[in-house]
C-alpha positions as CSV (number, residue, x, y, z in Angstrom):
1,M,13.8,19.8,1.5
2,S,10.0,20.2,3.4
3,Q,8.6,18.1,0.3
4,D,10.5,15.6,0.7
5,L,9.9,15.7,4.4
6,F,5.9,15.3,3.4
7,A,6.7,12.7,0.7
8,T,8.0,10.6,3.4
9,L,5.7,10.9,6.2
10,V,2.6,9.9,4.2
11,F,5.0,7.2,2.7
12,L,5.8,5.9,6.5
13,I,1.8,6.5,7.5
14,G,1.1,4.3,5.0
15,A,3.2,2.3,6.0
16,W,2.1,1.6,9.5
17,L,-1.8,1.4,8.2
18,L,-0.6,-1.9,6.8
19,Y,1.0,-3.2,9.6
20,R,-1.5,-2.2,11.6
21,S,-4.0,-4.0,9.6
22,R,-2.3,-7.2,8.9
23,K,-1.5,-7.2,12.8
24,R,-5.3,-7.2,13.0
25,V,-5.4,-10.4,11.4
26,F,-2.4,-11.9,13.2
27,D,-4.1,-11.1,16.6
28,R,-7.8,-13.0,15.5
29,K,-5.9,-16.0,14.6
30,N,-6.4,-18.4,17.0
31,A,-3.2,-21.6,17.7
32,F,-4.3,-23.4,14.5
33,G,-4.0,-20.1,12.4
34,R,-7.6,-19.7,11.6
35,E,-9.1,-16.6,12.2
36,V,-11.8,-16.4,14.9
37,F,-14.9,-14.6,14.7
38,S,-17.8,-14.0,17.7
39,S,-20.7,-13.8,15.3
40,Y,-20.9,-13.0,11.0
41,R,-21.1,-9.2,12.2
42,S,-17.4,-9.0,13.7
43,K,-16.3,-11.2,10.6
44,L,-18.1,-9.1,8.0
45,I,-16.7,-5.5,10.5
46,G,-13.4,-6.5,10.6
47,R,-12.3,-7.8,7.2
48,S,-13.7,-4.7,5.4
49,V,-12.5,-2.4,8.0
50,D,-9.0,-4.5,7.1
51,L,-9.4,-4.2,3.6
52,S,-9.8,-0.5,3.7
53,M,-6.9,0.1,5.6
54,M,-5.0,-1.8,3.4
55,F,-6.6,0.4,0.2
56,I,-5.8,3.4,2.2
57,A,-2.3,2.4,3.3
58,A,-1.2,1.5,-0.7
59,F,-2.3,4.5,-2.0
60,M,-0.6,6.6,0.9
61,M,2.6,4.6,0.1
62,L,2.1,4.7,-3.9
63,T,1.5,9.0,-3.4
64,G,4.4,9.4,-0.9
65,V,7.1,7.1,-3.8
66,I,5.6,9.0,-6.9
67,F,5.8,12.4,-5.1
68,L,9.5,11.6,-4.5
69,A,10.5,10.6,-7.5
70,T,9.4,13.7,-9.2
71,Q,11.2,15.4,-6.5
72,H,14.1,14.0,-7.6
73,Q,13.5,13.0,-11.4
74,D,16.9,14.2,-12.3
75,S,18.9,11.3,-9.8
76,W,17.2,8.1,-9.8
77,G,13.0,9.0,-9.9
78,W,13.6,8.4,-13.6
79,I,13.6,4.8,-12.5
80,V,10.3,4.7,-10.2
81,L,8.4,7.0,-12.7
82,A,8.9,5.2,-15.9
83,P,6.8,1.7,-15.0
84,I,4.3,4.4,-13.6
85,C,4.5,6.4,-16.8
86,W,5.0,3.2,-19.3
87,I,1.2,1.8,-17.5
88,A,-0.5,4.9,-17.8
89,F,-0.2,5.4,-21.6
90,V,-0.1,2.1,-22.9
91,G,-1.9,0.2,-20.5
92,Y,-0.5,-3.5,-20.3
93,I,3.0,-4.9,-18.2
94,P,4.6,-7.1,-21.1
95,S,5.5,-10.7,-20.4
96,G,6.8,-13.6,-22.0
97,R,3.5,-15.6,-21.8
98,R,0.9,-15.7,-24.0
């Protein structure tokens, strides 16, 4: 039970970080939809902070989902773990186009 709460908490923190990083981008846009920065330095810092927040958020969300899936492997977890194992062992996702 506590492991489920921890995994859910990690997932929710990651989702909140993703929301905040996307909101930062939205708040910087003007009426025409273009991002506005006061200088080139603030643009580099702002974009790098947003990018790092997105990577951390994606990592935390994936960690939470994978941890929940391993805890519930007998019921629904195998649906999540099957594609992850395929990518880990085979290395690609098959597609119809060549």
